[in-house]
TORBA-268540 format. One record per atom (N, C-alpha, C): x, y, z. Coordinates in steps of 0.05 Angstrom, whole numbers, plus 5000, padded with zeros to 4 digits. Example, Ala and Ser with C-alpha at 12.3 -4.5 7.8 and 13.67 -1.06 7.14 Angstrom:
2
526448865156524649105156526449345156525749555142527349795143525850015157
END
This chain:
166
534659785901532459975907530059815918528459945932526659805944523959845928522159615933519459625920517659885931515959955912513960115919510860005928510959775927508359655932507259745957509159745981507659826011507060136006508460305991507660595989505260585974505060435953502660485937499860465955500260235975498360195991497860516010500060526017499460846032498160996017499461085999498561285978495461245970494861025962491660935958490160965976490660956006489161016028489061356033491361436027491661756031489461846013490061795985487861885962484761815969484561605976481361555988480861786012482361876030481462086049481062286040481962376010482062646000479262765993478562995988476763075971475763025938474063005928473462885906475763055881476263325887477863425868480763295869481963325898484363205899484962915893482862775900482862495893483562455858481362545849481562545816484362665803485662885818487662995811490062775817490262685839492262465840491962215835489662105824489461895808490461925784490062125767491162245745493862285741494662375764497662435761499062145761498061915777499361695781499161515754496961535739495861445720497861505695498161825693499361905667502561975672502962045697505562075701507761885701506761675717508661475733509861285706507561245683508861035665510961085650510761405642513061495626515661515639515461585666518061495681519061275684517361065683518160725684519160715661517860785638519460725614522260855604523161045625525761105624527261065645526360845659528360685676527660725712525460895709525360945736523660775754523660755779521860545795520760665818518460605821516560735855518260605871519260795895520360675918518660745941518960565962517460595984519460776006521860776002524360876015526361016006527561216017529561325998532561105996533061115979535960975970537960985987538961245998540861306013540061286040537361266050537361136078534061076076534160766079531960666077530160646102531460786122530060866145527961106142528661266118526661456110524661356093522461336104520061266082518861466073518061406042516561586029514261706042513261966044511062046055508361896044505761866049503861786037502761966011502862216018502162416002504562445979506562335973508662365953508762115934509262105907510261965893513562005888514661765899517761775891518661575871520161685852521261515832523661525832525661295825528861295832529761125800532261225797533561055775536961045787538060865788540660895791542060855764543861025765546061075741548861005747550060815751552860825757552960885785554461055794555261175821552961405824550961435809549261675813546461525813544661705825542161635822540261875817538361845802535962025795533861985809532662195815529162135836528162365820525462345823523462485820521262485838520562695854518662655874515962825868514062755867511162905864510162895893509663145898508663225924506063355927504163235937501663335938501163475969499463685966499263875990497863666008499063636032498563496056495263616066494763816062492363976068490063906057490463666032488363586017487463755991488763985993488364215961489164045942487564095917488463935898491164055878493464035897495764165879497863965889499863985869502563855876505164005866507763925870509964025858511363765851513163845832514863645823517763795828518763555842522163595854523763375840525763415831527663235826530963305831532463095820535263125821536462915817539562935823541162715821543162735848543462505859545562465880547162225875549662205890551762045891550161785903550861535891549461245905551761165936554261335935556161255949555861435979556361395997556661606018558861766013557762086020555762156037553362226016553062125993550862195974550562465974552462595960552562845953550662925930548863145934547363285920548863365900548163265872549563395847548363615829545863525829543463775819541063685830539563905826536763915830534764135821532564115815530864295810528064255818526064425806523364385809522264455781519564325777518464345752516364655754516764845738515565075744514265185720511865365725510265445698512465645684513965855700516166055686518166055696520266095683522766065686523966275715522766425721523466655745522166485767519966285773519166175795521266035805521066025832522965845850521065565853518965555857517865305857514665325850513765145842510065235826508364995840506165085847504164925854502864845834502364605818501064475797498464465811496464545796493564465798492064745812489664735826487864915834489065205846489265395836490165605850489165635879490865765895489165785922486865935922486666165903484366375906482266255887482566025875480165935857477865795873475665815871473765705891474265375874473265235896472764905890471164875871468165025868466664895850467764965821469665155817470365235791473065025781473864815797476164735792474464455785474664385754473464095745475363915742474463715736476763435723477763595703476063725684477563805657479363995664479664145684481964305697484364135704483663975719485963715729486763595705485663505688486263395661488363555644487463835639489164035632491764045642491964115673494164095685496563835682495063685685496763425687498463345656496063485636497263405607499663655603499563825617501064035620504363955633503663805652506463715671507463525648505463295642506163095622508663235604507463375584508863485565511563595571512363665598514863865604516363575619515863325625517563145631519763095613519763145591522663125575524663355585523763585593525363765606526663655630524763555648526163425668527963155665527863075650529262845641531862865629531963135612533963255597535763355620534063525638536563625662537663405677535963185680537562945702539862825684539462815655541762735636544262885638543563175632545363345618545863625639544163635660544663895681543764105663542964175639541864415626539264415635538364645642535364765652534064855630531764735624530264815600528565045608526565155599525065385608523065375630522365105632520365035658522264875686524764965684525964835701527465045719526565035743528265235766530165045779532665085772535364955777536065065806536664885822537764915846540964875850542765105857545165015854545964905878548364715874549564585896551664615906
END
């Protein structure tokens, strides 16, 4: 796997260019969600394991771990438009060509959702989206990480997992 230090620099540069709300949310996500994933064996990467020429976008946080002939990934994708929102996409692929997709899903608020944007709703005015709002959102996502890890381990989708059929 490749180190994520170059990506960290690109991500930090992207964060500095964002509005205050998005900057706070992105820093909080990085601070609160990445350490528990690191404890589970995930490492931050600069490029995709299956194609090193595919660099992780500056507005994404990508974590990967290898388990034998499979690898798990978790990608936190911020909206490049600068709105304080993000998605959590994850899955498992084969480490050997053709790197088959084995399972994938999104972290959602309700089981009927296909995807979910965590953060400020599009209709909510910026002045009502506070640091406390961001903190509550990240805490909620943090409490759901066990469902993501269970899904990656077993394929069983919890109530906040929108499973994609492969």
